[in-house]
N, C-alpha and C positions, 0 to 999 in steps of 0.2 A: 644600584639601579634595579636589579631584579627584585629587591625588597619592595620598591615602589610599585612595580608591575603586579606583584602578587599580594600586595597589601589589601586589595579589594576582596580577596578571598578569606581574610582573617575572620570575618564575621559569618562566614558560611558554615553552618553546622555539619554539612556533608563533605566539606573539602577534603578531609583526611580519611574518609571512609572508603573502603574498597568498593569498586563498582558493583559487585554482586550484593553488597549490603544496602544499596540504594533502591528505593521503591519507586513505582510510577505514580506519584501523587500529582495532583493538580498544582500548577504553578500559580504565582500571584496573579498572572494575567489571565487565568482561566484555561490556558491550553492544557490538553491532556495527552500530549505526546512526549515521551521521554526516551531518549536513546534509540529511536526507531520504532518503538511500540506505539501503536495507535490505540487509544483507550476509550474512544466514544464513537457512536454510530455515525454522527454527522461528519466528523473529521474523516472517518474511514470512507464514507461515500464521496466526499469532496476529493480525497486523494485518489481513490480508484477511478473516478470519472474525469480526472484532470487531463488525460490524454497520452501520458507516457509513464504509467505507473507500473512498478513491480512490487508485489506484496507476497508475503508468506503467511499462510494460515497454519496455526499450530493448535492441535487438539490438546487440551489440558487433561482429558480423560485417557487418551491412548498414547499421546506423545507424537502421533503422526503429524507430518507437516508437508505442505504442498506450496510450491512457489508458482505464481501466475504473473504474466505480463499482460497489461491491459492497455491497448493503444487505440487512439481515435482513428476512425475511418477517414480516408483522404478523398477529396474530389479529383476531377481530371487535371487540375492545376497543381495537385500535391498539397493543397491547403486542407485544413480540418473540415470534414463534411458538416454541412449545416444541420443535418438531422440528428446529430449527437450520437450516432452509432459508434460503439466501441467493440473491438475484437479482443477476445480473451484467449490467451495461450497458456499451456502448462509446461513448466520446465521438466523435460523428460530425459535429460542426459547430463554429462559432466560440464558442458560448456554453458556457463551462466548467461552468456550473451546471445547464443544462437540455437540452443537445443530446446526450442519451444514447439509444441504441437498444438494445433487449433483445438480449442475446447468449445467455443461458442461465441455468441455476441450478446451485447447488452443494447437494447433499443427501447426507449421510453420507459426506463426503469425495470424492464423485464429481461431476464437472462434466458436466452434461447439456446438450448443444448445442441451441440453438434451442427451438422449441415443438413440441408434438404436432401442432398445426394451424398451420402457418406463416402469417403475415400479410404483406401486401404491404409491402415496405420492410425486412423482417427481414434480419439479417445472414446471409449464406450460410454453410453449413457448410464451404465451401471457401475462404472469405475468409482472407487472411493474419492478420487480427486474431483470428479465431475459432481458427485453428490455434495461434497464439502463446499465447493464454490457456490453451487446452486442454493443450498440451504443457508449459507452465510449471507449471500446477496439478498435473499428474500427477507431475512431478519433485519439487515441494514436498511432496506427500503421501508420496513415497518418502523424504523427508528430505534431498533434494539441492537446492541452489541452483546451477543450471547456470552454468558459467564464461562462457558466451556471452551471458548476459542480465543486465541490471541491473534492479532493482526499486526504484522511488522512491515515497515518499509525498509529498503535496502540502503538508505543513505543517499539516494538520488532524488532529484526534484520530480514530483509526480506529474508536472506539466511539461517540462522541457527535457528531462532525463539527465541533466548535469549533476555531477557529484556535489553534494552539499558540504560546505566547510564552515559556514557561520553557525555558531551554536543555536541561535534562534531559528535558523533555517532547518537544521537537523531536527529540532524539536517540532517544527510545524510540518515538515515534509516538503516544503516549497522554498525555492530561492527567493531572494529579496525582490526581484523583478516580477516573478511569476505569482507571488502571493497577492499582488495587487489586482490580478485578474481572476482570483478565486472568489466565488460568491458565497 
């Protein structure tokens, strides 16, 4: 029975290769996400602006990496705000679910650094994490994914935040229901 289940992999040239030997090539369907790495600007923007995204930016030059949570603003009823505003937080501690500090907001494709009235403990406008997100976002808005940065998703849907388990969903960054709502 297992032979039948795994027979479909017999013609896959990558089936027996170790994971670190696999590259992030385009698939037959044109998608450019593989194992959580986002490999084009349009997909990166769609994922980041979906409403509940967590992404890690990794500098290929320095090796530095920063993890950000980007969430949609909510209206008074708790629904997604109609103006498309997104809040950006920086992972700043060991708790991957709760240790995020406010970094800024995205509104009309512009990343606004910090707050009008900064609070103690806010991320400085000169912090490398602030500069990295700002620079990368500006490049993505221009339609460019810079060669010197990698963008990774954490294996959760960028729209609803649920853990992704279907291989196609892991590749796209969106669950089967949410992908239908992404333009």
